[in-house]
ROSE-4610 file (N, C-alpha, C; in Angstrom, 1 decimal, always signed):
// ROSE-4610
residu = [M/M/M/R/R/R/I/I/I/G/G/G/Q/Q/Q/G/G/G/I/I/I/D/D/D/V/V/V/H/H/H/R/R/R/F/F/F/S/S/S/E/E/E/D/D/D/P/P/P/H/H/H/R/R/R/R/R/R/L/L/L/V/V/V/L/L/L/G/G/G/G/G/G/V/V/V/E/E/E/V/V/V/E/E/E/G/G/G/A/A/A/R/R/R/G/G/G/L/L/L/G/G/G/G/G/G/H/H/H/S/S/S/D/D/D/A/A/A/D/D/D/A/A/A/V/V/V/C/C/C/H/H/H/A/A/A/L/L/L/A/A/A/D/D/D/G/G/G/V/V/V/L/L/L/G/G/G/A/A/A/V/V/V/G/G/G/L/L/L/G/G/G/D/D/D/L/L/L/G/G/G/R/R/R/H/H/H/F/F/F/P/P/P/D/D/D/T/T/T/D/D/D/P/P/P/V/V/V/W/W/W/E/E/E/G/G/G/A/A/A/D/D/D/S/S/S/V/V/V/A/A/A/L/L/L/L/L/L/T/T/T/A/A/A/V/V/V/V/V/V/R/R/R/M/M/M/A/A/A/A/A/A/E/E/E/H/H/H/G/G/G/F/F/F/A/A/A/C/C/C/V/V/V/N/N/N/A/A/A/D/D/D/C/C/C/T/T/T/I/I/I/I/I/I/A/A/A/D/D/D/W/W/W/P/P/P/R/R/R/L/L/L/A/A/A/P/P/P/Y/Y/Y/T/T/T/D/D/D/A/A/A/M/M/M/V/V/V/E/E/E/R/R/R/L/L/L/S/S/S/T/T/T/V/V/V/L/L/L/G/G/G/A/A/A/P/P/P/V/V/V/S/S/S/V/V/V/K/K/K/A/A/A/T/T/T/R/R/R/A/A/A/E/E/E/G/G/G/V/V/V/A/A/A/C/C/C/L/L/L/A/A/A/V/V/V/V/V/V/L/L/L/M/M/M/E/E/E/A/A/A/V/V/V]
num = [1/1/1/2/2/2/3/3/3/4/4/4/5/5/5/6/6/6/7/7/7/8/8/8/9/9/9/10/10/10/11/11/11/12/12/12/13/13/13/14/14/14/15/15/15/16/16/16/17/17/17/18/18/18/19/19/19/20/20/20/21/21/21/22/22/22/23/23/23/24/24/24/25/25/25/26/26/26/27/27/27/28/28/28/29/29/29/30/30/30/31/31/31/32/32/32/33/33/33/34/34/34/35/35/35/36/36/36/37/37/37/38/38/38/39/39/39/40/40/40/41/41/41/42/42/42/43/43/43/44/44/44/45/45/45/46/46/46/47/47/47/48/48/48/49/49/49/50/50/50/51/51/51/52/52/52/53/53/53/54/54/54/55/55/55/56/56/56/57/57/57/58/58/58/59/59/59/60/60/60/61/61/61/62/62/62/63/63/63/64/64/64/65/65/65/66/66/66/67/67/67/68/68/68/69/69/69/70/70/70/71/71/71/72/72/72/73/73/73/74/74/74/75/75/75/76/76/76/77/77/77/78/78/78/79/79/79/80/80/80/81/81/81/82/82/82/83/83/83/84/84/84/85/85/85/86/86/86/87/87/87/88/88/88/89/89/89/90/90/90/91/91/91/92/92/92/93/93/93/94/94/94/95/95/95/96/96/96/97/97/97/98/98/98/99/99/99/100/100/100/101/101/101/102/102/102/103/103/103/104/104/104/105/105/105/106/106/106/107/107/107/108/108/108/109/109/109/110/110/110/111/111/111/112/112/112/113/113/113/114/114/114/115/115/115/116/116/116/117/117/117/118/118/118/119/119/119/120/120/120/121/121/121/122/122/122/123/123/123/124/124/124/125/125/125/126/126/126/127/127/127/128/128/128/129/129/129/130/130/130/131/131/131/132/132/132/133/133/133/134/134/134/135/135/135/136/136/136/137/137/137/138/138/138/139/139/139/140/140/140/141/141/141/142/142/142/143/143/143/144/144/144/145/145/145/146/146/146/147/147/147]
x = [-38.3/-37.8/-36.3/-35.5/-34.1/-33.7/-32.7/-32.1/-30.7/-30.4/-29.0/-28.5/-27.2/-26.6/-25.6/-25.5/-24.5/-23.8/-22.5/-21.7/-20.8/-20.7/-19.8/-19.2/-17.9/-17.1/-16.3/-16.3/-15.4/-14.8/-13.6/-13.0/-13.3/-13.2/-13.4/-12.3/-12.7/-11.8/-11.0/-9.8/-8.9/-9.3/-10.1/-10.5/-11.6/-11.3/-12.3/-13.5/-13.5/-14.6/-15.5/-15.1/-15.9/-17.2/-18.3/-19.6/-19.8/-20.5/-20.9/-22.3/-22.4/-23.7/-24.0/-25.1/-25.5/-27.0/-27.2/-28.6/-29.2/-28.3/-28.7/-29.0/-28.7/-29.0/-27.7/-27.5/-26.3/-26.5/-25.5/-25.4/-24.7/-25.3/-24.8/-23.7/-22.6/-21.5/-20.7/-20.7/-19.9/-18.9/-17.7/-16.7/-17.1/-16.8/-17.2/-16.3/-16.7/-16.0/-15.2/-14.1/-13.2/-13.6/-13.5/-13.9/-13.9/-14.0/-13.9/-15.2/-16.4/-17.6/-17.9/-19.1/-19.4/-19.3/-19.0/-18.7/-19.9/-21.1/-22.3/-22.4/-22.0/-21.9/-23.3/-24.3/-25.6/-26.1/-26.0/-26.3/-25.5/-24.2/-23.3/-23.7/-24.0/-24.4/-25.8/-26.7/-28.0/-27.7/-26.9/-26.6/-26.0/-25.1/-24.5/-25.5/-26.4/-27.5/-28.4/-28.8/-29.6/-28.9/-27.6/-26.8/-26.6/-26.3/-26.1/-27.4/-28.5/-29.8/-30.1/-29.7/-30.0/-28.9/-27.7/-26.6/-25.8/-25.7/-25.0/-23.6/-23.1/-21.8/-21.9/-20.9/-20.9/-20.8/-20.9/-20.9/-19.6/-18.5/-17.2/-17.1/-17.8/-17.8/-18.5/-19.5/-20.3/-19.8/-19.3/-18.8/-17.5/-16.4/-15.1/-14.5/-13.8/-13.1/-11.9/-11.5/-10.4/-10.9/-12.2/-12.7/-13.0/-12.3/-12.5/-14.0/-14.7/-16.1/-16.9/-16.6/-17.3/-16.8/-15.7/-15.1/-16.1/-16.4/-17.4/-18.8/-19.1/-20.5/-21.4/-22.7/-23.8/-24.2/-24.1/-24.4/-25.9/-26.7/-28.2/-28.4/-27.6/-27.7/-27.2/-26.1/-25.6/-26.6/-27.2/-28.3/-29.5/-29.9/-31.0/-30.6/-29.4/-29.0/-29.0/-28.6/-28.6/-30.0/-30.9/-32.3/-32.9/-32.5/-32.9/-32.3/-31.0/-30.4/-31.2/-31.5/-32.3/-33.6/-34.3/-35.6/-35.4/-34.3/-34.0/-33.8/-33.4/-33.3/-34.5/-35.6/-36.9/-37.1/-36.4/-36.6/-36.9/-37.7/-38.1/-37.9/-37.6/-37.4/-38.7/-38.7/-39.8/-39.6/-38.5/-38.1/-36.6/-36.1/-34.7/-34.5/-33.5/-33.2/-31.7/-31.4/-30.1/-29.7/-28.5/-28.0/-26.7/-26.7/-25.5/-24.7/-23.5/-22.6/-21.7/-21.8/-21.0/-20.9/-19.7/-19.6/-20.0/-19.8/-20.1/-20.3/-21.2/-22.1/-23.3/-24.1/-25.4/-26.3/-26.9/-27.6/-29.2/-29.6/-31.1/-31.9/-31.4/-32.2/-32.3/-31.5/-31.5/-32.1/-32.4/-32.8/-34.2/-35.1/-36.4/-36.2/-35.4/-35.1/-34.5/-33.6/-32.9/-34.0/-34.9/-35.9/-36.7/-37.2/-38.0/-37.2/-36.0/-35.2/-35.0/-34.6/-34.2/-35.4/-36.5/-37.8/-38.2/-38.1/-38.4/-37.5/-36.2/-35.3/-35.6/-35.8/-36.0/-37.4/-38.3/-39.7/-40.3/-39.8/-40.2/-39.8/-40.4/-40.1/-38.6/-38.0/-36.6/-36.6/-36.0/-35.8/-34.3/-34.1/-32.7/-32.6/-31.5/-31.2/-29.8/-29.5/-28.1/-27.6/-26.4/-25.8/-24.4/-23.7/-22.4/-21.2/-20.1/-18.8/-17.8/-16.6/-15.6/-15.7/-15.5/-15.6/-17.1/-17.3/-18.7/-18.7/-19.7/-20.0/-21.5/-21.9/-23.4/-23.6/-24.5/-25.0/-26.4/-26.6/-28.0/-28.4/-29.7/-30.3/-31.4/-31.5/-32.6/-33.3/-34.6/-35.4/-36.0/-35.7/-36.1/-37.1/-38.0/-38.9/-38.9/-39.1/-39.3/-40.6/-40.6/-41.8/-42.2]
y = [+8.3/+7.0/+7.1/+6.2/+6.1/+4.7/+4.5/+3.2/+3.1/+2.0/+1.8/+0.5/+0.4/-0.8/-1.3/-2.6/-3.1/-4.3/-4.4/-5.5/-6.0/-7.3/-7.9/-9.2/-9.4/-10.5/-11.1/-12.4/-13.0/-14.3/-14.6/-15.8/-16.9/-18.1/-19.2/-19.2/-19.5/-19.6/-20.9/-20.8/-22.0/-22.8/-22.1/-22.8/-23.8/-25.1/-26.2/-26.2/-25.4/-25.4/-24.2/-23.3/-22.1/-22.4/-22.0/-22.3/-21.3/-21.8/-20.9/-20.4/-19.1/-18.4/-17.4/-17.6/-16.7/-16.3/-15.0/-14.6/-15.0/-15.1/-15.5/-17.0/-17.8/-19.2/-20.0/-21.0/-21.8/-22.8/-22.9/-23.8/-25.1/-26.2/-27.4/-28.0/-28.4/-29.2/-28.3/-27.0/-26.1/-25.4/-25.2/-24.4/-23.0/-22.4/-21.0/-20.0/-18.7/-17.6/-16.9/-16.4/-15.6/-14.2/-13.7/-12.3/-12.1/-10.8/-10.4/-10.8/-10.7/-11.1/-12.5/-12.9/-14.3/-14.3/-13.2/-13.1/-13.4/-13.1/-13.3/-12.3/-12.6/-11.7/-11.1/-11.9/-11.5/-10.3/-10.6/-9.5/-8.3/-8.5/-7.3/-6.5/-7.2/-6.4/-5.7/-6.4/-5.7/-4.5/-4.7/-3.6/-2.4/-2.6/-1.6/-0.9/-1.7/-1.1/-0.2/-0.6/+0.2/+1.5/+1.4/+2.5/+3.5/+2.9/+3.8/+4.6/+3.9/+4.6/+5.8/+5.6/+6.6/+7.7/+7.3/+8.3/+8.2/+7.0/+6.8/+6.1/+6.1/+5.4/+3.9/+3.2/+1.8/+1.0/-0.3/-1.1/-1.0/-0.9/-0.7/+0.6/+1.6/+2.8/+2.7/+1.9/+1.7/+0.5/-0.5/-1.7/-2.1/-1.3/-1.6/-2.9/-3.5/-4.8/-4.6/-3.4/-3.1/-3.1/-3.2/-3.1/-4.5/-5.0/-6.3/-6.6/-5.6/-5.8/-6.5/-6.3/-6.9/-8.3/-8.8/-10.0/-11.2/-11.9/-13.0/-12.6/-11.3/-10.8/-11.4/-11.6/-12.1/-11.0/-11.3/-10.3/-10.0/-10.9/-10.5/-9.4/-9.5/-8.4/-7.1/-7.2/-5.9/-5.4/-6.2/-5.8/-5.2/-5.8/-5.3/-3.9/-3.7/-2.4/-1.3/-1.8/-0.8/-0.4/-1.4/-1.1/-0.1/-0.3/+0.7/+2.1/+2.1/+3.4/+4.1/+3.4/+4.0/+4.5/+3.8/+4.2/+5.5/+5.6/+6.8/+8.0/+7.8/+8.8/+9.0/+8.3/+8.5/+7.6/+6.5/+5.6/+4.2/+3.6/+2.2/+1.5/+0.2/-0.6/-0.9/-0.7/-1.1/-2.5/-2.8/-4.2/-4.3/-5.5/-5.7/-6.9/-6.9/-8.0/-8.3/-9.6/-10.0/-11.1/-11.1/-12.1/-12.6/-13.9/-14.5/-15.2/-14.9/-15.5/-16.5/-17.7/-18.8/-20.0/-20.5/-21.7/-22.9/-22.8/-23.9/-23.3/-23.7/-24.9/-24.5/-25.5/-25.3/-24.7/-23.5/-22.7/-22.7/-23.3/-23.3/-23.9/-25.0/-25.5/-24.5/-23.4/-22.5/-21.1/-20.8/-19.5/-19.1/-20.1/-19.8/-19.4/-20.1/-19.7/-18.4/-18.0/-16.7/-15.6/-15.9/-14.9/-14.6/-15.7/-15.5/-14.8/-15.1/-14.5/-13.0/-12.7/-11.4/-10.5/-11.0/-10.2/-9.8/-10.7/-10.3/-9.2/-9.3/-8.3/-6.9/-6.9/-5.7/-5.1/-6.0/-5.6/-5.3/-6.0/-5.8/-7.0/-7.2/-8.3/-8.3/-9.5/-9.6/-10.8/-10.7/-11.9/-12.2/-13.5/-14.0/-15.0/-14.8/-15.7/-16.1/-17.2/-17.7/-18.0/-17.7/-18.0/-18.5/-19.0/-19.7/-18.9/-18.9/-18.3/-18.8/-18.4/-18.8/-17.9/-18.5/-17.7/-17.4/-16.5/-16.1/-14.6/-14.0/-12.6/-12.4/-11.3/-11.0/-9.5/-9.3/-8.0/-7.8/-6.6/-6.3/-4.9/-4.8/-3.5/-3.3/-2.2/-1.9/-0.6/-0.7/+0.5/+1.0/+2.2/+2.8/+3.9/+4.1/+5.3/+6.1/+7.4/+8.2/+7.9/+7.8/+7.5/+8.6]
z = [-2.6/-2.8/-3.1/-2.6/-2.8/-3.1/-3.9/-4.2/-3.7/-3.1/-2.6/-3.2/-3.5/-4.0/-3.0/-2.8/-2.0/-2.6/-2.4/-3.0/-1.9/-1.7/-0.8/-1.3/-1.0/-1.5/-0.4/-0.2/+0.8/+0.2/+0.5/+0.2/+1.2/+0.7/+1.7/+2.7/+3.9/+5.1/+5.0/+5.6/+5.7/+7.0/+7.9/+9.1/+8.8/+9.0/+8.7/+9.6/+10.7/+11.6/+11.4/+10.6/+10.3/+9.5/+10.0/+9.4/+8.2/+7.2/+6.1/+6.4/+6.6/+6.8/+5.7/+5.0/+3.9/+4.1/+4.1/+4.3/+5.7/+6.6/+8.0/+8.1/+7.1/+7.1/+7.0/+7.9/+7.8/+6.7/+5.8/+4.7/+5.2/+5.3/+5.9/+5.0/+5.7/+5.0/+4.1/+4.2/+3.4/+4.2/+3.6/+4.3/+4.4/+5.6/+5.8/+5.1/+5.2/+4.5/+5.6/+5.1/+5.9/+6.1/+7.3/+7.6/+9.1/+9.5/+10.9/+11.6/+11.0/+11.6/+11.1/+11.0/+10.5/+8.9/+8.3/+6.9/+6.0/+6.5/+5.7/+4.6/+3.4/+2.3/+1.9/+2.1/+1.7/+2.7/+3.9/+4.9/+4.7/+4.5/+4.3/+3.0/+2.0/+0.7/+1.0/+1.6/+2.0/+2.9/+3.9/+4.8/+4.1/+3.2/+2.4/+1.5/+0.9/+0.1/+0.9/+2.1/+3.0/+3.4/+3.8/+4.2/+3.0/+1.9/+0.7/+0.3/+0.4/+0.0/+0.9/+2.2/+3.2/+3.3/+2.7/+2.7/+4.0/+4.5/+5.8/+5.6/+4.4/+4.2/+4.0/+4.6/+4.3/+5.7/+5.6/+6.8/+7.6/+6.9/+7.6/+8.4/+8.0/+8.8/+10.1/+10.2/+11.4/+12.2/+11.6/+12.3/+11.7/+12.0/+11.4/+11.8/+10.9/+11.1/+12.0/+12.3/+13.2/+14.7/+14.9/+16.3/+16.8/+17.8/+18.3/+18.8/+19.0/+19.4/+18.4/+17.1/+16.0/+15.5/+16.2/+15.8/+16.0/+15.0/+15.0/+15.1/+14.9/+15.0/+14.1/+14.5/+13.7/+12.8/+11.5/+10.5/+10.4/+10.8/+10.9/+11.9/+13.0/+14.0/+13.5/+12.7/+12.1/+11.1/+10.3/+9.4/+10.1/+11.2/+12.0/+12.5/+13.0/+13.5/+12.3/+11.1/+10.0/+9.6/+9.6/+9.3/+10.4/+11.6/+12.7/+12.5/+12.0/+11.7/+10.6/+9.6/+8.5/+9.0/+9.9/+10.4/+11.2/+12.0/+12.8/+11.9/+10.6/+9.6/+8.7/+9.1/+8.4/+7.2/+7.1/+5.9/+6.3/+5.5/+5.6/+4.3/+4.3/+3.1/+2.4/+1.1/+0.3/-0.2/-0.8/-1.2/-1.4/-1.6/-1.9/-2.8/-3.6/-4.5/-4.4/-4.1/-3.9/-4.9/-5.4/-6.3/-5.6/-5.3/-4.7/-5.9/-5.9/-7.0/-6.3/-6.6/-5.9/-6.8/-7.0/-7.7/-6.9/-5.6/-4.7/-3.3/-2.5/-2.7/-3.4/-3.7/-4.4/-3.4/-3.7/-2.8/-2.9/-4.0/-4.3/-3.1/-2.4/-1.3/-0.1/-0.1/+1.0/+0.8/-0.5/-0.8/-0.2/-0.1/+0.5/+2.0/+2.7/+4.1/+4.2/+3.3/+3.3/+3.0/+2.1/+1.8/+3.0/+3.7/+4.9/+6.0/+6.3/+7.3/+7.0/+5.8/+5.4/+5.3/+4.8/+4.7/+6.1/+7.1/+8.4/+9.0/+8.7/+9.2/+8.5/+7.2/+6.5/+6.6/+7.0/+7.1/+5.7/+4.7/+3.4/+2.6/+1.4/+0.5/+0.1/+0.2/-0.3/-1.2/-2.4/-3.2/-3.2/-3.3/-3.3/-4.4/-5.3/-6.4/-6.3/-6.9/-6.9/-8.3/-8.6/-9.9/-9.6/-10.6/-10.4/-10.8/-10.0/-10.4/-9.3/-9.4/-8.4/-7.2/-6.0/-4.7/-4.4/-3.5/-3.1/-3.1/-3.8/-3.8/-3.7/-3.3/-3.4/-3.8/-4.7/-5.1/-4.6/-4.1/-3.5/-4.0/-4.3/-4.5/-3.6/-2.9/-1.9/-2.3/-2.2/-2.4/-1.1/-0.8/+0.5/+0.3/+1.2/+1.1/+2.4/+2.3/+3.4/+4.1/+5.4/+6.2/+7.1]
C-alpha cells in the first residue's frame, strides 16, 4: 500500500467566458479558473496524489504547461491517463479523499456529481468535501495498492 498527496491551486480567470470545472463537473454561473488546461483543481490534485503514490513525479512532468498540446485539455482525460500510468506500474486506487477550499461558489450542490464522476475514473471510492476560503484550492489524498 502507498499513499500519495496532491495539492492544486488556481486563481479565477479574467476571461468571462471560461467555464468553472471542478471534479469533472461544470459549476453553473461561476467564473472559471485560469490555467493552461481546463484548470480543474480537483482532478489535478487527484492526479498528483496518484502519481506521488506510485513515484512518478507530478502532473507537470507528464503534461507540461509549456506544451501547446495540453492547452485547454480536459483534466478528466489527464486523470484517466494518470490512472492508466499507475496501472502500468502495477498499482490500482483503493480510495481517495478530496477537500476543495473555495470561498465562492457554493459547491455542495455539485459534490455528489463529482464523487460519481471521479469514482468512475479512479475505479475506487472518492469522497469530495468543500470548505470556504479565498480563491480555489484542492487537497487530495490517494491510497494505492499493488495489484
